[in-house]
N, C-alpha and C positions, 0 to 999 in steps of 0.2 A: 340497858347499857347500848349505847351506840358502839359500834365498833368496825372500823374499816375492815371490809373483804379486799382482796387482792385486787388494784386498778390497772388494768393492763388499756394501752393503747394501742389500737387493732391496726393502725395504718399500714406498718411493715408486711402486714398479709398482702395487700395489694398489688404489690411488687414479688416476683420470685426471686432477686438478686438483690433484696433489699439487706444491708448491711445486718438489719436487726430483727432479720425474720425469725432464725432460728431461735434466738431470745426470746423473741415475741412468743414463740410455739412452746417454747418449754415453761414459758411462766403461763400458759393457760391449761397445758396439761397439769402441772403442778396444783392449781387450784382446782381443777377439775377432779386431781385425786384426794385433793385434802378434806377441803368442804364441802367441794362441788356447787361452789357461788363463787362467782366473779362480778367486778362492775368495767364494763369497757368504755373507752373515749376513742374517737377518731372512728366514728360510724359512717361519715359522709351522710348521717340523718339530722337535718337543722332543726334546731331546736323551735323555728315557726313553722316545723311540719308536726312537732309534736303538741305544741300548744293548739292546732289549729283541730287535731282528732280530741284533746281533752275537751275543746269548746263544745263539739259535736256531741262527745259522750254527756254531758252534764247536759247537753238539749233534748238527749233522748230520753233521760231519765226525769225531764222536766215536763213531760208530756202529761195528758190528763190520764186519770187511772184507768177512765173505759176504753180509750184508745189502747195504753198497754195491753190491757187482758184480751181486746181483738186482737194482737199483734203475738200473742203467747204461745211458747212453745207446744206441741201436742205431742203424744204418741208416736204418731207418723211423720212429724215432722220435728226435728233437734234443731230450730233456728225460731228467734225472737225472743220475746220477753221473756224473762224467767221472774217469777211473783218472790218478793220479799218472803223469806223465812219457807221457800217451796223445800229445800235440799235439807235432810237430817242424816248426819253421819250413822254410819253401820255401827256405831261403837255402843250401840246400846243406851246412850245418856239421854236421847230424844230432843235434844236440845237442837234446835234450827240453827242454821248459820243465819248471821244476822248482814244479808244482803240483798240487793236487788240487782239482776243480769240482764243484758241482752247478747243470745248467741249466735257467733257468725262461723259459717265453716268456710273450706277453701270452693271458691265462685265457680260455680258450672252451669254451663246454659242448660236450660230445661229439656231441649231435645238431646242430649248428649248420651251416647250408648251406655257409657260407663256408669250412668245412674242404674242400670240395671243389674250391675254387678253388685252396688253396696248401696241402700238407701242414703247414708249420710254424704252421697255425692248430689247437687242439685245448685241451684239459685237459691242466695239468701234472699230471705226478708229485710226490707228496709224500711225505715218508718216514714211514712207522707208527711208528717208534721216536722221532719228533718230533712230536707231534699237534698242538702249537701252533703249528707252521712256518706253515702255510697261512694264517691270520688274522694272525698277526705280518708277516709278508712282503706281502701283499696290502692289509693297511692302510697300509704306510709306501710300498709303490709307489702308490697311489693319492695319498698327499701328494705325490711326486716328480711324479706326472703334471701337477699342479697348478703345481709349481715350474717344469717343465717348458715350460708353455704359457706362463708371466709371461716367462719367459727368450726365448723363441721370439717371442711378441709382441713384446717390445722390439729385437731383432735386426732385426726385419721394418722395425719403426718406425724404426731406425736407419739402415737401408739405403733408406726412402722406399720400401718396398712395402707392399702392402696385407697386413695382420695375416691375412687369411683364405687368402691366399695359401699363406701356411704350415700355416695353422691345420687346412683341409679335409682334406691327406694324412695326417693323423695321426687320423684316424677309424679303427675298426678297425685299427690299427697291428700292426708285426709289433715292436714295443718288446720288450726282453726284459732279463732280470737274468741274472750270473752269479755264484754264489757260491764264493768263493775260500780257498783254504788254500796259504799259502806257508810251508813248513818253513823254520828257518833254514839257508841256506848257509856252510861253514866260508869263513873269510878267504882261503885259497888256492883255494877252488873255483872251475871254469868255468863257464860258462852263468849264465842269468837266471832268475828265478821266471817274467816272461813277458819275452820280446827283443823288442829295439826294435820299435816298430811304429804304426803311425797309428791311430785306430779308424773303421770304416769304417759308423759310423752315422751321425745325424745331429747329437747330442749326447748328452754324457755326464756323468751326475752320480754323485758318489761321496763317502762318509762317510770321510773319512782315519781309516785305524786307527793309535792311537797308536804302534805300533813303528817307524812310517815302511815307507821302502823304494820309494818312488814317485819315480822321477827323470825330468826334461822335458830336450829337447833346446832348446837356446837358439840363437837366430840365426846365432853363431858356432861352432856345434857342439860346444860345453861338455853339460855337463849340471849341473843342479842338483836339490836336493830343495825340493818346492814349499811354503812356509809357508802355515798356514791357522788360523785361530784358532779356539779351542775351541766346539764347535757350528756350526762353517760346514761347507759342502761344497766341494768340487774341483769345478769345470766345464769342460769343454774340449769343443771345436769337432771333429765328426767330417767325413768325405771329404765326404759328401752335402749338409751345410750350405755346406762350401766351394766343391762343385758348385753348389748352387743361388745363390750367391753370385759367381758367376763368377770367383771365386780371389781375392776382398775376405777372407772370414772364412779363417784359417788351422787348418789339422789339422797337429797339430805330432807328431814322433815321442816316445814316450816308453816308460820300461822298466820292470820291476819286479827290485830286487835286495834280499834280504832276508839282511844280515850282523849283524842285530841282536843274535842269539843266542837269539832267541824267537820264537815261531810267529805269524805272521802271517795275519789273517783280513779278507776284504774283499767287499762286494758290489757292485757296480757296475750302475746301471739305464744302459743304452742306449735312446736315444730312434730306432726306425724306423718309417717309414713306411709305409701301407697296401700292401698285395701288389701293386696295380693302379698304384701310380702310378710316372711315369718322372721322375726328377729329370734336369733340365739347367737352364743358368744362366738366371736370371730376369732378369740383368741383362748389358749386353755385358761380357765377359771382359778380365779385366786383360791388361795386356802379357806375353806369355809362357805365360799358361793356357790350356793345351787338353786337356779331358776330353771323351769322348762322353758321350751320355746314359746313364742307368742306369736299368733296369729292376726295380724294388725286390723283385719277388717271383722274378727271375731270379737276383739279386746274391745275396739271401740263400740261396737254394740251393746257388747255387756255394760260398757261404760256409762250409756247411754240407758238401757234399761234399769239398772241399777240405782238410777238417779232418783226414781219414780218413789215418793215415799211408799209404795204398799208392794217394792220387789226387793228382793235381796239377793246375795250372791249367793252360787250353787256351785256343785264340784267342778263344773265348767268352767267358771268366771276368773280368769287370770289374779293373779294375787299381786299385780302392780299395783303399789299406791297404798296398800296394806301397812300399817304401823306394826310391828310386832313389838312385845314386851319383852 
């Protein structure tokens, strides 16, 4: 069932004195507190920019398999190609997710001293066969950084927090992107493109693929396909903002099922704070919300470590992203 999540024009956020600013902030906060998903327009990101990235993503997954494997992620470098079926959910099902990916992190020069502080910093791998990829994706990434900070400031304002409390942690961030290709699933085929999960970042921004397939869990446990107007973006709250807000903002389970009969391509942007940031409630937690603080560098390393099929979570692994029954 397709259902429209709230659609909000964020143009007023660009002007402090805009007559619709407070109304826009209130609408963003309401969506974040209700279902944790919204669609946005007025981002300033041109459709042509999105189209160019989508074309690059398709080209990356069209390179020969041998080249993909030569550019694959390793235990020492979480950048590059992710083979089809590599990730298996830690839910005991053993059913691998049906996608292939290409992982990119915040671009940092090879000689940057910050690399000594956290192994997830460094230069990305860029496929030789798609020379236009680096510029197209980093230009798009920079535009989404701007959109993210507009939304982050609005959420801080709506919660009555100093916007700097949210802004400073995202200097030299661990923000990352996943380029994703989902082959079509047969109607009777079990499993998911990506299994039901909650995002472990602060905020996710995604340009919806025309093929569809994203499904969001509602409060009553049902699943909807969120609508989004042409040229808009889908945004969702991640576990870190849920934790920062003391449970007021909602990180909502979602999944991907591609039964369209067509290839699906996606390239979500995941905003993650700097490696040394400790995320903990900045407001008194709401009733029933209890989560320990999370160290971003440790959390990010654990996300990476537990992605490997022979690794599992342990007592020191944060529970962010976990779906509890």
